[in-house]
C-alpha positions as CSV (number, residue, x, y, z in Angstrom):
1,M,0.0,0.0,0.0
2,T,1.4,3.3,-1.0
3,M,0.8,6.3,1.3
4,N,0.4,9.8,0.1
5,A,3.2,12.1,1.2
6,I,2.0,15.4,2.7
7,T,4.5,18.1,1.7
8,N,2.7,21.2,3.1
9,W,0.8,21.5,6.5
10,E,-2.0,23.2,4.6
11,E,-2.8,19.8,3.0
12,V,-3.9,18.5,6.4
13,P,-7.6,19.2,6.9
14,L,-9.3,20.2,10.2
15,F,-10.8,17.0,11.6
16,D,-14.3,16.9,13.2
17,S,-13.5,13.6,15.0
18,E,-10.7,11.3,16.0
19,E,-12.0,8.7,13.6
20,A,-11.7,11.1,10.7
21,E,-8.2,12.0,11.7
22,A,-7.2,8.3,12.1
23,A,-8.7,7.6,8.6
24,F,-6.7,10.4,7.1
25,W,-3.4,9.3,8.6
26,A,-4.0,5.7,7.6
27,E,-3.7,6.9,4.0
28,N,-1.3,9.8,4.4
29,R,2.1,10.5,6.0
30,A,4.1,13.7,6.6
31,D,7.0,14.0,4.2
32,L,10.3,13.8,6.1
33,R,11.4,17.2,4.8
34,L,8.2,18.7,6.2
35,M,8.9,17.1,9.6
36,E,12.5,18.2,9.6
37,S,11.4,21.8,8.9
38,A,8.9,21.7,11.7
39,V,11.6,20.4,14.1
40,A,14.1,23.0,12.9
41,A,11.6,25.8,13.3
42,S,10.8,24.7,16.8
43,G,14.4,25.4,18.0
44,D,14.2,22.5,20.3
45,A,16.2,20.2,18.1
46,E,19.8,19.7,19.2
47,S,22.3,18.4,16.7
48,I,26.0,17.5,16.7
49,T,28.4,17.6,13.9
50,I,30.2,14.4,12.9
51,T,32.8,13.6,10.3
52,L,32.1,10.9,7.8
53,R,34.7,9.7,5.3
54,M,33.5,8.3,2.1
55,D,34.7,7.6,-1.4
56,P,34.6,10.8,-3.5
57,R,32.8,9.0,-6.4
58,M,30.1,7.8,-4.0
59,L,29.7,11.3,-2.6
60,A,29.4,12.7,-6.2
61,R,26.7,10.2,-7.0
62,I,24.8,11.1,-3.7
63,K,25.0,14.8,-4.5
64,R,23.7,14.2,-8.1
65,L,20.8,12.1,-6.8
66,A,20.0,14.8,-4.1
67,R,20.0,17.5,-6.8
68,S,17.6,15.5,-8.9
69,R,15.2,15.4,-5.9
70,Y,15.8,19.1,-5.1
71,L,17.3,18.2,-1.7
72,N,20.5,19.1,0.1
73,Y,22.7,16.0,0.0
74,Q,23.2,16.1,3.8
75,S,19.5,16.2,4.4
76,M,19.0,13.3,2.1
77,I,21.6,11.3,3.9
78,K,19.9,12.1,7.2
79,Q,16.6,11.0,5.7
80,W,18.1,7.7,4.6
81,L,19.6,7.1,8.0
82,S,16.4,7.9,9.7
83,E,14.4,5.6,7.4
84,R,16.8,2.8,7.9
85,L,16.9,3.3,11.7
86,E,13.1,3.1,11.8
87,Q,13.2,-0.1,9.6
88,E,15.8,-1.7,11.8
89,L,13.8,-0.9,15.0
90,R,10.6,-2.3,13.5
91,E,12.3,-5.5,12.6
92,R,13.4,-6.2,16.2
């Protein structure tokens, strides 16, 4: 089942019941970029800087892919890590 990605908070309707909200979120999900922007805007998110060494060709490919998706390559890498972490935790 493919879920619709919500890319703007204005796409989320006002709900008249919890059942209506549950039905909406059963078919839709917030896009990770939307969630990241909400966290960044809240100012509560704390982050640390790390150094990650990788093959220059791999980095070039990642940057090219990110550009094709209109993403910053670092954000895309964080998205991938977040998705994989959630997958690993679900499989436990």
